[in-house]
N, C-alpha and C positions, 0 to 999 in steps of 0.2 A: 434944389434936390427931395422929392417929394418924402412923405410920411412913410408912405411902404418901405422905399430906396431902404431907408434906417433902419426900420424896426424889422425885417426880414430877416436880415444878413444877422440878427441880434438871435434871433429868436432862435431861426431854423439854422439847424450847423448843415451847412452849405456841401461844406469839407464831405461828408459823410455824403449827403443828396448824393452829389455829384458823380462820388466813386461809385455808389448806386449804378444813376443811368452807365456810365461808360464802363459798365460792367455789361449791363441791359444790354448795350447796344456792341458788344461785341457778342453777347447770344445771337443775335438777330444776325448778325453779317456770318458766324457760323453754322445757324442752320442753314441761312441761304447758300453759301459754299457747298459744305456736305450735300445737300438736296438736291441743288438745280442742275436739270437736263434729267433728271430720276419722276417717277410715279410718286416722290413726293415734293414736289415743285413747289405745292402747296401752301408747306410748314413754315416759311419763312416770314410771309403775308396774317397767316396764323399771329407768331409769334409775334409780330412788330401788334399785331390786335392786344393777346394776350396782356403787353409789356403796358399797354396803353390802358387796358381794364384795373392794371397793378397801380399803375402811377392813381390813375381815379381812386382805385379803394386806400390805397398813402393817406389821397390828402381827404379821405374819409374821415379818417383816422388820427390823422393832426389834429381835421375840427373838432371833436371828440375829447372833453378833458379820460385824461388816463384812469385818474379818480375813480370817474363813475363807474370806466370799464372794469377797474379793483375794484367796487364794492359790488358791482352787478357778477362778478367774475362767476362764484359758484353755478348763478343761472345757467350764464350764457356755456360753463363747460357741463351741465349736468346735458343741454338740449342736444347741446355736437356731437355727446357720447350719445344720444338715440341716434342720430344719426351711422353712427358706428353698428350699434345690436341692429340698426333696420338693418343694414348693408348682408348685416352674420345671418339675420333669420330669411331677409325674404333678397338680395341681391341677386343680379344678375351672372352670372361665372364671363369675366371678359376677359382673354388670354390664361384661363384657367383661376382667375380670383373674382373675390368678390368686391375690388375692391372703388370700380364706378360706377355713377349712374349718369346713365345717358341722359344728354340733354337734346332740342334741336339742333340740327342745320349740322350734324354726326358728330357736336362736340358732346365731347363726357368731365366730370370734375371729380376730384377723387378726392373726398372727404377727410380724411388722415392728412393731407396737407394742410388744411384750415382747423384741424381739431389742435393742432400744434398752437398756434395764437389763444385758446380759451384753457389751454393750460397749460401757457406760459403763465397768462395772467391770474390765473386761478394758484397758481406758483409763488407768483408775485406775490399776492394777498395775506398767503399760507405767514410768505417769511417776513413781512408786513406786520403781523400783528403779535409776531415774536421775537423782538430788537433782542431777546438773550447773548449774553460771550457765546452762546453754545446753548443748540439746538436741541427743545424739553423730546423725548418722542413720541409726543403729541405729535409733533411737527416733524420730523423724521417719520411716522407711519401717517400723516395724510400728502408726506411725500413723496411718500412710497404708494399711497394708494392714486391720485392723480395723476402719475405716469405709469402705474398699471396696467390700471384701468385700461386703458387707450391703448397698451401694448399687445393687451392680452386678444383683445379685439379684431387690431391689426394683424395677428400670426394667426387668428378663426381665420384670412380670409383666401387664402394665409400672405402676408406678405414682408417677407422679413429683414429686407431691407425697408420699408415702411418704419416696419417698430422699432430697429434699431437707431432710428433718429430722433428719438426720443431720448436716447438715454443719457447725450449731453444737459438736457434740461435736468436732466434728475443731478445731475451730479455736478452741474453749476450749482442749484438750487441747495443743494448738500455740503458745498464748501461753501458759499458762502453763508448759508444759513447755518457755518460751526459745527460741524457734528469732528466730535470725540476722534482721538486717534485711535482709540478700542474701537471703534466703533468703525474708521476705513478698512481695520486688517478685514473687522467679519465680514465687513462688503466684499471684498475682494477674494478673501475664502469659498465665501458662497459662490459669490459671483464665479470661480473656477468649477466648485464644484455641478453648476446649473450648466455652462458653459458647455463641458465635458460631457451630463448626465444627454444633451440637447442632438447631442449625435446621432443618437437613435430616433431622433423627428425629424431629422431633416428627409428632404428630399434626398436621388440620388444626385441629381444635378447639380444640387447646392455641398453634396460631397463629394463631385467630382470638383469645386473650386476652390475646397477647399487642401485633396490630398493633391492638385497642382500648384497652389499656393506652397506645403511643405516637402511637395519634391519637384522639381521647373523641369526637371525629364518630360515628366507626365503631357508637360507642354506639345514636343514633338510627336506624341500619341495621338494626337487630338482635347485630350481635354481642355488644353490652356489655350483654343484659338484666340482664344480675345484679348488674350493677353500679350498673346505671344507679338497679334498682326499692331496693338496697341504700343508698341517697347519697339516696334521695326518704322513707324512710324516716328516715334518720337524720336530715336535718334539718329532718323535720315533727317530732319529738319535744319539741323546743325545749329550754328550762332543767328540766321539772321531769316533761318525758314525758307520756304520752293517759295513761299509767294501768295500771296488769296488765290482760292480759288483753282493752285496749283498741287496742292497735295497728292502724289497717285495712290497713297495707299484708299485716303479715300474717295478721293473719285472716280477709283474706277473700282472700287467696291470692296476692296477687300476685308478694310475692317469695320466690322460689325459697332451695329448701332452706335452709328460715328456721329449721330443728330445729338444723342441723350448722355449714355453713361459713358462714352468715349469720346464723345466730343473736346475732353482737353488734349487726347492722343493726334486728330484732327489738326486740333489748336498749335498744337507743340510743331506740327508737321510745316505746315503752312507758315506759322509767323516765330519759330524757331525757338531757340534760347533768350534772348530778348524780348520775344511780346509774350512769354511765359514767364519772365520775370515781374513783370509790366502786369502783371493780370494779377501776378499773387501778390504783388507787391498794394494793389488795392482791395485785397483779401486782410491784407494787414491794417490797413487803412482803417478800412470800417473795421476792426477790434479795437485802434487804438481811439477810433471816436465816439465807439463804444462803450471805451472804459472814462472817456471826458464828460461823455458827455452823461454815465452812473454818477462819474463821480460829482457830477454838480445838478443831479437830480435835488431838489426841493426837497424829497421824501423818502424813506426808505423803500415803499413800496415802489417807485418807479426808478428807481438803482438798480432794484432785483431784478423788473420786468428788463430793465436795458440791457443789462450782462445775460442775463439767458438768455436773450433773442441772439443777439452779436455775435457770446461767443457760440452757439448754437447755427449760426450759420459759417462761421467760420470752424468749425471740428469739418462740418458738411463738407465742404470744398477741400480740404486736407485727408479725409479719408476717400472722396472720390481721384482726388491728384495719389492719394499711392493705390487706389486699384488699380488707377493706370498704369503705373509705374512698374508695379509686381507685389510692393510691399506690404498690403496686406489682399485677402480673398477679394473676389470679384459679389458685390452684396445687391448691384443694384441704384444706390445712392447716386443719386444728380449731383452736376455741379452748381450750387444758386447760383440766380441770375442770369446762366451760361446755359447750359441745357435744355431742349426743346419739351415744353411742358408750360401747357395754360396753368394746371391747379397751383402745382411747383412755381411760377412767378408769379401770379396772383399774390399767392402766400407769402412767397419773401419780399414781397411789395406789402403785402401786410405788417410782416415785422417790421420795417420799414418805416413808416407810417406809429406804431407805437413807441419806435424807440423813438422819432424825431414829432411828437405831443411830448414827450417826458421830456426835451430840448429844449420845446416852444413853450412849456411852462414851467421853466426851471428856476422864475422871477417870480417872486414872492404875489406881487397885484396881478398874474395874466389867469 
């Protein structure tokens, strides 16, 4: 047996890696199913390309010692933040938001997805330098600033869904960093007040999403068309589903944005309860392995980095599922590794690469 065959299973968390590969394969299959025969038929080949780029990005990050990235995280964070500042000041509006940078060949990149990586590195670096039982005021302020700055800049684009994906990282950092109970109470109160006050800043279509969530009867009047069609698709899937590429809601175009925000509903229609259970189990496996990697990490920084990233991936998945079934208002948060999107998929694989880098270096002599 070669040395490579012995070393890799010991240093690379193969279960974590394989779970994400399967999720990505499911995503490519569903993008193909929901777009074939339409003017978007080329999206599945693009998603396959993005998957390859994501795996390459993960491989690069595994090859780099995460401790070096933690050391330079303030600089990486600052540089990535400048991109968001550039978008806010000089970005071109695409689909009503300054969220994208145009590249060659018709491709676009969404920087807010990649800023999550530098933000997670900075949060882990902050927590590594404060290993007290309860986080100090300076640490709390640093966490709030590290997440608050990109959130404000993303809201200016405006992209509410993208901004919301940063909050799980902040809450994870505060929880494992040791935020005192009284600060949690204050955080909940302030969050409730700000959440209520933000109603007056929301656009009308965002208010309609919340109204529909609070009063499902509005769905019959047109305000909740997306969620209504998603529920029909999910319910029609039954136990085993209608079969791949045989979902009527998605194939006939009744289900909106079925390759991005509502790909879970398309998945449920085609693969049924059994398929959905398998996909959700994969996300659970990713979270479980993330906790295992954090437990075995050689230092606090690596443990915090893995916890922040694995929890963020899982929470995004749960929010997307909740949005599809109508438990939460529609927010535009996609299903990690499954929904179509180059920036999202590559950034998610970047998160995976950082987690695998921690796992690879869990031995002192690595």
